[in-house]
Each structure stands twice: as C-alpha cells, then as structure tokens.
N, C-alpha and C positions, 0 to 999 in steps of 0.2 A: 417947111414943117420940121419940127425937131426930130432928131434921130436918137434921142437920149436912151430910150429903152432898147433900141436895136443895138446900140454900141456898148452900153454899160450893164444892162440888166439881163443878158442872155441866160446866165446860169440861174439867176433868181426866177426867171420866167419858166425854165424847165422844172425847177423845184415846185413852183406854183401849180404847174400842170399835173405833176404827180400827186400833189395834195388834192386837187380837184378830183382826179380819178379815184383816189382812196376814199374820199368823202362820198362820192357817188356809190361806192360799194357799201359804205357804212349806212347810208340812207336806205339802200335797197333792202336792208335787213329789217326795216321798220314797215311791216306789212301786216294787214289783217288776214292774209292768206298764207298758209304754210307751203303752198305749191307754186307761188309766183309773187310778184309785187302787186299789191293793191292798197292804195292809200287814198281815202275819200274825205270829202269835206266834213268838218265838225266831228271827226272820229277820234278815238284815243290815239291813233297813229298820227293824225294831224297835229294833235297837241304835242306829241313827242318830237316830231320834226321841227315844230316851231321852237320848242325849248332848245334843241340842239343848234338850230340856225342862229338863235339869239346868242348862244354861247360863242359861236364862231364870229358873229358880228362884233361882240365885245372884245374878243381876242384881237380883232383887226383895229381896235381903238374906237369903235362906234358906240353911241348910245342906242338903246333898243326899246321898242315897244310893240305890243300886239294891238292892232287897231280894232275898231268896233265891228268889223266884219271877219276878224280872224286872220288877217294878213299880218305877216311878221316884217317889221321894218327896222333897219339900222340906219343911223345918220352920223355923218362926220361933218361938223360945222366948218364953214369957210371963214375967210378972213373978216367978214362983216357980221359974224355972229348969227344968232338964231332967227333973225328976221330976214336973212338972205334967202333967195329961192334956191331950189335944189335941182341938180341933175339926177334923175331917178334911173336906176339900172336894175335889172333882175329878170325874173320869169316866175314859174310856178313850181310847187312841190307836190301837188296832188297828182294822181295817176289814173289811168284806165285800168280795168281788170287785166291781169296777166301782162303787166307792162314791161317795157324796157327800163333801164336805169338812168337814161340820159335826157329824155324828153322833158324840157322845162328845168329839170334839176341842174343840168350843166350850166345853164344861163345864170342861175342864182349864184352858184359857186364861182364861176368866172368873174362875175361882178365883184364878189368879195375880194378876189385876188387883185383886181384892178385897184380897188381902194387901198389894199395893202401896198401895191406898187407906188401909188401916187401920193399917199399921205406924207405929211412932214411933221417932225417932232416939235413940241412946244417946250417952253422953259420949265413947266411943271411935270414933264415926263409923259404927257398925253400926246395925242396927235390931232391934227386938223387938216382940212382940205387946203391945198395950196392955191385955190382959185377963189374968185369973188363969189362963187356959188358953193353951196354944200354938196356933198356926195351922199346919195341915199341908195341903199340896196333894199329891194322889196322882194319878198317871197310870197307871191300871190297864193291864196288859199284854195281856189276852186276854178281852175281854167277849164278842166275837162268836162264838168257837169255830170260825172259818173253817178253820184248818189241821187240827185234830185232831178236829173234830166234837163237841167238848164245850165249851159256853159257860161263862163266868164262872170260868175257871181262875185268873186273877190275883187276883180278889177272894175266891175260895174259899180260896186260900192265906192271905190276910190274915185271913179269918174263922176259920182253923184247922180247916176242914172238908175239907182235901185228902184224896182217896181213893187209897190205894196202887194200886188197880186201874187208875187212869188212866195209870200208867207204860207200860202196854202199848198204849195208843192209838197209831194210826199215821196218817201223812199220806198223800197220794196217791202219794208216791214210796216208801212202805213204811218210812219212818223212824219209829222209836218216839219217844214223848214223852221217855222217858229219854235216848235218844241225842241228841235235839235240845237238851235241857238241857245236856248235856256240851259239845256243839258250840258253844253260846252262851257257855260259860264259867261255867255254874252247876253246883252240886253237888246232884244229886238227893237225896242223903242229908241235906241241910241245908234242904230246903224248909220244914220245920216252923218254921224261924227267922223266916219271914215272918209268922207268926201274931201277932196282937195280942190283948191281954187286955182285957176290957170296962172295967176300971178305968183303962186308958190313954187312953180316948176319952170326950169329952164328947158326941159325936154325929157324924153324917155328913150333909153337905148337898151336893146335886148339882144343877147347872143342865144342862138338856138341851133340844134342840129337840123339840117335839111331833112324834111320828111318825104324825100324823093331821091331819085338817082342822078340828077343832073350834074352835080359837082363830081361825083364818082366817075361818071362817064367822061367828063372833061379832064379828069386827072388833076383837079385843083382842090385846094384845101378850104378856101373861104370864098364867100360871095356877098355882095351888097344886095339887100332885099329892096325891091322897088315898091312893092305894095302887098297887101294882104287881101286875099280873094273875097269878093262879095259872096254871100251865101243865102240860099233859101231852102227850108226843109218842109216837107209835106208828109202827112199821113193820108194815104189813098185807100178807099174802100170800094171794092168791086162787088156788086150784088148780082147773083144769078138765081139758080133754083136747086135746092138739095133734093136729090132723088136716088133711088136704088141703083147701085152701080151695075148690077147684073141685068136688071129689067129695063133699063132706059137706053134705047137706041141712040146712036151718035147724033142723028138729025133732030132728036128731041132734047138733047142736053143743053143746059145753060151753065157751063162749067166756069165758075168764077176764078178758079185757080189757073186754068189755061189762059183766060183773059188777062189776069194779072201777070202771068209769065210772059205773054206776048208784049205787054206794056213795058216790062223790065227790059226786054230785048230792044224795044224801040228807044228806050233811054240810052242804051249803049250805042245804038246806031246813030242817033241824031247828035248826041253829045260828042262822039268821037269824030264826027264830020265838022265840028265847029272848033275854030282855033281857040285854045286856052279855055275850053269848057270841060267840066267834069261832072258827070251825073252818076250817082251810085244808089242802087237799091240794096240796102243792108238788111232789111227785114222782110220776110214774106211768110204769112201764116194763112192756113186754110181752115174753114169752119163748115160743118161741125167737127171735122178732123178724124173721121172714122175711115178705115181702110175700104169699106164697101159702100160708101156714100159719095156721089158726085158732089164736089164742094159747092155749097150754095152762097158762100161769101168768102172773100179773101181780103186781107189787109196787107199793104206793102208800104214801106217808107221810101222817100226820095230825098236825097241830099244833092243839091244842085249848086255848083260853084263856078265862078268865072272871074276873069280879071276886071271886067267892067260890068257895072250894074245893068246897063242897057242891053248888052249882049246876053247876060244871064236871063233877063226878063223876056227877051225875044225868043230864046230857046224854050222857056217855059210855055210860051204861047204855041210854038211848034209842037211841043209834046202834048199839050191839051188837044190840039186838033187831031193829032195822030191817035191818041187814046180814044177820042170820040169815035173815030173810024173803026178802031179795033172792037170796041164794045158794041157798036152798031152792027157789025158783021156777025157777032156772036150772040146777039140778043141779050146783052148785059147792060146794067146801069153802073155808073161810077160817080164818085164825088171825092173832093180833096179838101183837106183842112191844113192851112199853113200853120206851122208850129214854131217857126223861127225865121227871122229875116235880119240880115246884117249887110250894110253897104260896104263896098270896097273901101279900104283905108290905104291911102297913098303915103309912103314915107316922105318926110319933109326933104326938099332938095338939099338944104344945108346939112342935114344929118346923113343923107346919102353921100354927100361929098366927103364928110369927115370919116365916115366908115370906109369909103373907098381909099382915102388917104391912109387910114390905118392899115388896111390890107396891103397897100403898096409898100408900106414900111417893112413888111415881112418878106418882100420879093426882091430879087436882084435888080439893080439899076437897069433901066431900059426895058423892063418887062411891060407888055401891054396892059391895059386896064383889066382888073379882075372881072369875073363874071357878075352880071346883074340878073337876079332871078325874082320873079313874082311868086309869092307864097300861096300855094293852093290850100294849105292848112290854116286854120284859125289860130290866133294868138291873143294874149292879153292886150297887146297894142291896139287891137280893134276897139276895145272899150276906152283905153287911155287916150286914144286919138281925139276923144271928145273934149279933152281939157288941155292937151299940150301936143307939141310936135313929137313924132315917133320916128325912130330909126332902128334898123335891125341888121344883124350880121348872121349869116348862115355858116355852119361848119359841115364839112363833108361827113356823110353817113354812108359807109360802104354798103352797096346794094340798095340803099334807099329805104330799107325796111324800118318801120316805126310802129309804136303801139304794139310791140311784140318783144319777147325776151331777147331776140337776136339783134335788136337795135344796137348800134355801135358808133363809137368815135375813137380816134386814136389819141394818145397822149401828145404826140407831135402836133396834131392839128389843134388840140386844145391850147398848147403853148403858143402856136401862131395866132390863135383866136384871142388869147389874153393880151398878147402884144398889140394886135390890131385894135382891140377895144380900148386899151390904155392910150395908144397913140391917137385914137379918134377923140378921146376926151381932151387930150392936150391940144389937138387941132381945133376942137370946138371952142376952147377957151381963147385960142389965138384969133379965131374968126368972128367971135361975137362982137 
C-alpha cells in the first residue's frame, strides 16, 4: 500500500481538517431555528446548503448538479471520460431538530477534501481523477426523515427504490411530499431520473462520526464499520377503559398507560439481555390525557435494531409474547402496526479491507488492527447497498452523544480520517 499521503501530505491534511471544521460551523448557521440547528428536506435551508456545497465542489474542480430528488452531486471525471463508473463518497446535510453540527455533514466535507488531495491537474488547468474511475461526492438530501417521517428519501431515490406511496406523506403543516417537491422546484414525475444503475458505480464510501461511545472508550480515533443494523419500527396502541380517577378502585381499573409503561420496561429488559440488540420506546402518549381520568388508551413507539435480521425478528416475537402476558394480567388489549423495516446491510469485504488499510496508514508501524464496529445507527448506505458495494469509516465522537448540540469530533481525528479515506481510495484502485 502506498504511503504517499502519510509521507508527503501531512501539512495539507491538517489544513484540510481545519477547513472541514470551519465549514461545519458555516453550515450550522443555516438553520430554520434560531435556538439550534434544524435543516429539513425541501426547505429553504436545504436549498441554501446545496448551493454552498455546489460552490465548494466546483472549487475542488468538480462539475456539479442537483439531481431529481434534491441530492447535490459533484463529479471529477477519470482517465476514461464520462462513460467511466464512479466511486461515490459522501453523506447527508439534513438534520434532526436541535442537532449537532457533525452528523452527516462531516462525511460530505471530508469526501470533498479527499477529492482535493487526490485530483491531478490537466493541460487546460482543470483537474481530473487519477484513476480509471471518476470520483463523486454526494450530499444526500434527506437521511434523517425529520420532515415527512420517512428516512433515507434522498438515497432511496438514488438507489431506484422510491415508493409512489410516499407522495402522500405530510409534514406538520399538512403539506404533502408531492407539494413540497413542486415548491422546491422539483418535478415529482421525474424523481426516477435520480436513480443510478449498478454499472455506473464502483462502490460507495462514507465517513461518519460514531453515534456511540466505543471508540472513545477504546481511546482510538477511527474504526472500520462491519455492517449497519437491521431495523424495525412499530406504533403500538394499548386499549383500556377511561374512568373517573377518584371514583374507580384499583381492582376496577383498566389503565392503558400503566400497561404501556410495563411494556416499555419489558423492551428494556428483553433487549438488554440480547447481544447486539437495542430497543427504544421514544414516544408515549395517554388519552384522553386529563389529570383526573384513568387513561383509556395509550400509544407508544418501538424502535428495534440488531446486527442480524434473524435475531431482531426473534426478539420481536419474545416481546409480543411478553406484551400479551402484560395486557392479559391487566385486562387490556393491544395491537401493533409496523411502520418501517430495513434489513441489515453488511459492508463489502473489499471495502472493509481498504478502509482498514487506510486507518493503518495513520498508525505507527506494528500497531494491531484498528477497531471494527457494527453501526447501530442507520445511514444512507442502507439504501445505496441495493445498487453497489458499501464501505464506512467511523470517527471518534467523545462521550458518544449524537443528535444533540454536544455532538463532537476533534480536528485531529478529522485529519486522520481524511488521510485514512484517501489512502482507502488509493488502495481500492490498487486492488480492483
């Protein structure tokens, strides 16, 4: 494996990392909220960050376009011209409410710096990829699903898996996805033009902060991602009987909120006993919601994630059996509606190998293999895996907090990540 970047470009890499950090700050100011970062799909803020990302892509020598789903793409042609396939790198620029400034964003900006590092000048003063494949940077438009409740809309369009039923999704103001497309200047009838064919791509590489504490606890900067967790999400409804709080004895109560609360505790107990399983109840609402009425109905969400689809599904069966027992004891009824399902996506062995080689280039000779971690959080690679091989690099996130203003990454770790990602591209070219 070449050590070109390690030996020649150390100062340039440090400069690139500082530029990434400054640009994360700049993008953080593009928010619909005055009290935190919030940037959702097909909003004015989305348009603003796309324009700025396009400016940075052109500055790196890339041609740019916004695709039919609102994803921003930059491309640096390779030695064989526009018909050559591309190595796609990037992440997303949308956020959750009250977000941190690095989730997704740092991956787009690091990919831009890798292009800047690897590009070669041409006789006419422009730049090209030094490889037989093009280099593309993509800023996905809607990974989080904050506005319409459906994640991975941008990357699903690129993967060609757009579902026509999504057009009827609505935001909090009642605007449909179809209406938002038109208001943004996109044509719903042309969303299929965003789809890429497998033969157009060499693979997809993404750098992302770890949304957990493992690297921080290990005292390491970077990790190879082995897979992205499988996920299922449900809306559960518990039905009891609403009655007067003062006049109803305990033995006559059919309290839906208590049944839902016991179910939430069962989720924690059962999932924590299973290796690599995570279950979260993030929403819990009681109806009719009056202080002096025993709740007659309760709604709760369940987010279930696992490394393997089979284990995830087996845990769901354990949970349904346990919830049946809870509701039976309390004289309650319950039902579940599945609202999301995604299989586990395993990173391609070759791309894991080149990411590992890239990380090793940042470490002293003789150091053991870097950490390999499975991602419990979802990423655009889950959708892109339908059309090409996927590889991911994790960066240390002190304390592991994410989707929160305290989310963090150091400039030093970003520098090591840029070097590792660039070396991974060089290694991929050598190994193909």
